N, C-alpha and C positions, 0 to 999 in steps of 0.2 A: 730396723734402723740400727746403724752402727753406734750412734751416741745414745746411751741409755740414761744420760744425766739431764736430758731436757725436762724441765720442771713444768712449764706451762703446757696446757692442753692444746694440741695442734688444731688448726682450723679445718673446717670441712673440706676446703679446696685442696689442702695438703693430704688429707685422708684419701681423697680420690686418687691422687698420684701414687700413694703407697699401697692402695688396695691390691691384693693378690700377689704382692711381692714377697720374695723369700726373705727371712730374717737372718739367714746364715751370712757369716763374714767371708765364707769361701766364695770362689768365683762362681757366679750364677748368671743366668740369662735375665735381662731386664723384664722380659715378658715370660711368664710361666708357660711351659709346654702344654698343649692340649691333651687332656686325659680322655682317651676313647676306650670304649669297651662295654660289653654286656656281662660277661662272666668274670667273677672274682674267685680265685682259688684260695683254699685255706690249708694250713699245715696239719691240722688235726681236727677231730670231731668237736672237741671243746671250743676251739677257736671259731668253728663254723656256727655252733649253737649260740655262743656269746654274741656273734655278729648278728644273727637273726633276732636276738632279743633287743638289739639296739639299732635295728635297721632304719628307724625313723629319726636317728640322732646324728646325722651327718657323719656316719661311719661307712667305710667302703664295704658294701655287702653285695649289691647287685646293681647293674647299670641303671635300672629304672629309679632307684633311690638316690642317684647322683654319683658323680665322679669327683675327683680332686678338683677339677676345674669348676664344677658346680658349687662345691663347698666354698671355694675361694670367692666366687661371685656372690653367693648368699651372705657370707660374712661381711663382704664389702657393703652390700645394700643395708644389712642390719646396722652396721656402724653409721651409715649415712642417715638412716631413718630414725635411729635412736630407739629401736624396738628390742624385743627379746630374741626373736629369731625370724629368719626369712626363708621361704621356700620358693624356688624358681619353678615356673610353669612354662608350658609350650607357647603361650600367647597371653595377651591381656585379657581376652575373653575367657580363657581357661582359668585365669586367676579370679575373675568375677564369679564364675560358676562354682569353682571349688570353695570359695569363701561363703557363698550362699548355702550350698549343700552341707557344709560342715557346721553351720550355725542354726539351721532350721530343720524341723521335722514335721511330720503329719500333724495338722491341727494348729500349727503356729501361724502367726500373722506378721507380715513385713510392711513397713512404710518405705516406699521407693520414691525417690525424687523424680518428678516428672521431667526434669531436665537432664536425667542421667543418660549415659551412652546407650545407644540403641540396643546393643547386645545384652545389656543388663535388664532393660525393660522387656526384651523378647524372652529372656530366660525366666523372668518373673511371670509373664503372662502364659507361658507354655510349660516349661520344665517344672517350675515350682507348683503351678496349678495342678499338673498331673500327679504331683506328690501329695496333694491334699493340703497345700499351704495357701493361706489366704493372703491377699495383698490389697494395698490401697496406694494409689499414686497421690503425691502431695505437691502443692505449689512450692517451688524452691524458696520463695520469698515469704513463706508462711510465718516464720519467726516463732514467737512464743505460742501461737495458736496450734502448733503441732501437737501440743499436749492434749488437745481436744480429739485428735485422731487416734491416740494410743488406746488400745483395747486391752482386756485382761490377758489375751493370748499374744500380744505384740512382743516379739522377741528381738527383731532387728530394725534399726533405722539406717537406711542407705543414703549416703551423702555423695555429692559430686560438686565441687566448687573450684572454679567457675563451671557452670553447666555446659553440657555438650551442645554445640551449635549456637546456643543463645546466650551463653556466658553469664547467667545470673550468679551473683555472689550470695551464698548462704551465710547466715549469722551462725557460724560454726560453734563458738563457745557457748552460745545460748542453747542451741539444739543439743549439743553434747551434754550439757548440764541437765537438761530435761530428761535425756535418755538415761543418764546415770540414776537420777531420782526414781525413774520407773523401771530400773533394772533391765534396760534394753541394750543390746550389743550394737555398737556403731561400726559400720564399714564405710570407708571412704576411698573413692577413686581419686588419686592424687597425680595423675599423669601430666596434667597441664603445668603444674608448678614444679614438679619433681621435689625430692626431699631437700634440695638446696634452698628452695624458696618457701617451702612450707613443710613442717614436720607434724603430720596428723597425730602420731603417737604421743608426742609431747603436749598436744592440746587435749589429750584424753580420749582420742579415738582408739577403739580396740583393734581394728584391722585396717591396715593401709595397703592398698593395691595399686599397681602401676602396669601400664602397658610399656614394658621396657623396649618393645619394638620401636618406640618413638624416640624421645630425647635421650634415654639411657644409651641405646645403641647409636643413634644419631646418623646412621649412614644408609638406612633403608635396605639393609641386606640381611636381616634376620627377623625371626618371630620369637618373642620372649615376653614373659610376664613375671611379676613378683608379688608375693603376699608376705607382708610383715605383720606379725601379731604380738600381742602382749603375752606374758608368761602363762596366764590362765588358759588362753585359747591355743597356744602354740602347738602342743602335742596333737590335738584333734585336727588342726589345720594341716599339719604335715602328713598325718596318716590318711586323711581324706584325699588330699591331693595325689599322694602316691597310689592310693587305691583306684583313683579315677584314671590312672595311667598318663597323667598330664606331665610328662617328663620332656624337657627341652633337650635338643641335641647338643653335644659338647661344643661344636663349632659355634652354634648360636649363643651359648653361654659365654664362650671366649670373646665373641664380638661384643657382647654386653659389657664384659670386664674391660675390654679395650676402650669402649666408648666412654666409660666412667672417667678415664684419664683426661679427656678434653671437654667433659660436660660443662664445666664452669666457663671456659672461654667461648664455647659454642653458644651457650645460652645468652651470654652478654651480646654477642653479635646478632643473634636472632632478635633479641629485644631491641637493640639499637636500630636495626633495619625496620622492625615493626613500627617504632616511633616515627621514623622518617617518612615511611609510607603513609601512616595515618595523618601526619601533618599535611601531606599533599592531598590526601583523599578528602579531608574535611573542607577543602577549598573548592571542591567540585560541586557544581549546582545539582548534579544528579544524585548525590549522596544524601540520604536522609539521616542516618545515625551510624555511629561507630560502636561496636560491641567489643570492648576491651577493658578489662578491670583496671589497668594502669592509666587509662585515659581519664583526665580529671572531670570531664562532663558525663562520664558513664555513671549510671545509677548506683553501681556497686563499688565505686571508687573508694569511698571512705572505709568500707569493710576490708577491701584489699589492702589499703594503706595501713590499717590497724593490725591485720593478722599476718600478712605475707611479707617476705623479705625481698621479693623481686617478681618479675613477670617474664613469660616466655614469648615466643614469636607467633603465637596463634591468636587470631582475632576474627571478628565478623564485621560485615558491612551490610547495611540495608539501603536499598535504593528507593527513590521516589517513584511514583507510578510510571512505568516504562513497559512497552510491549515486550513480551517474553522473547519474541524472535530477535529483537535488537540486542537483548542481553546475551542470548546464545551466540549471536554473530560476534559480539565483542570478545567473548571468551574464546571462541574459535580462532580469533586473529591474534591472540597473545603468543609471544615467542618464548620469553624466559619463564613466565608462569605456566607450569604444566597443570593439566587436570589429572588428578589421581587421588585415590583414597589413602587414608592414613596421613601422617604428618610427623614432624620431629626430625626429619632427615636434613641433609645439607641443601636440598633443592627447594625452590619456592613453588608453592602449589596454590591453586584457586579452584574452587568448585561451587556450583549453585546448590543450595540446600533447601529443604522444605520442612522446617519444623512445624509448620501449620498442620501437617498431616499426622503429626505424632503427639502433640500436646493434648492432654486430657483435662487438665485442671485450670487452664487459662487459654485465652485466644491469642494467637500470633497473627498480627494484622498485616505483615509484609508478605503476602502470598506471592510466591515465585520471585521474590525480590530480595532474597537474602544470599549473600556470598560468604563463604568461609575462606580465609586467606592464611596461608602459612608463609611467613617471611623467612626465606632461606639465608644462606651465607654469601650470596652474590653481593656485588656492590649495590648499595641502595639507590644510587643515581641511575644505574642501568635498569633496575626494577621499576623505578618511577617512570622512566622513558617508555618502558614496555606498557605500563598502565596508561600513559598518555596516548599512545597509539590506539590502545583498546577503547578509551573513552572517545577519541575522535571518531572511531568506527561507530560507536554508540550514538553519536550526534548526527550522523548522516541519515538522510531520509531514505 
């Protein structure tokens, strides 16, 4: 910034715009150039050895440990999250796995939210199990009773709020407090809210992870993840991630850095569109319930209102008993809503989901009747017209 006299702390949305920018008063490009490369050369042996000693400290050493573009992105996320440091990964899934492996060892036990993203549960049941790590899935609405599941060897409690597909809101302050009293590390997937609307580290979470593929990037054209940790865990997180070879490409990192600039305005539009679509959906006779934390009649609304600063554009819808063939026909006949995995990009998406096949600790009663919707950046009236056409198809014999 040119003016160093500014006394008040700048707002998060301003931080987004300034992230990655040069502080020099000389003529500079608004967007920093992409730093590509694998090999870094050194002037002498001492410089090379010093670089090796600090290779996990955001110093230019070797391409796998990050480039100048990577470091700018990591520092921007750290500033937004309010953590000690951030390490960028090649995807959200790689962020999950690196976080788990860096905090758990043979003989340890993890409590994994039953509503966590599928890749986290898969890693728990397969990768961690092969490492001799014990696990227990817990109901995300367990609240204070989670203390009954903590064992002598419980090392990690994994959180995701709202939950994947079913959007349950966990009582985070309560669970985090219990975790601290039992000396358990907390890891939270914060992709839905982003650090603009919820800051896990400030709530006491030890590790905050995101799939930056989604809202951070916002354009569905890169794969990227982030891990932000507190000071105690930072070094181990970075070393483990680098040792796993989970390094994002410079172009992907640059796209993440670019996406940060418009994150605030995009999230507002996603949220506004979601609200308008929900207002229409609740009037349809085929709709049973809305799964959206910011919807006043949703079970987790009070927790969302208490802890979160805003809501994104991803939500769920459950339908009353309808033949699966009709639901499929409705989805096939939509034009603006596309079917595709992931979310957080500019386009609207809708897919049928089947949480009933995945939940272990509670029953999901809406068999084959749950839809996940991502409200994109199109005009909400056009999106509603598209849904109207789809529901008309649904009503035909």
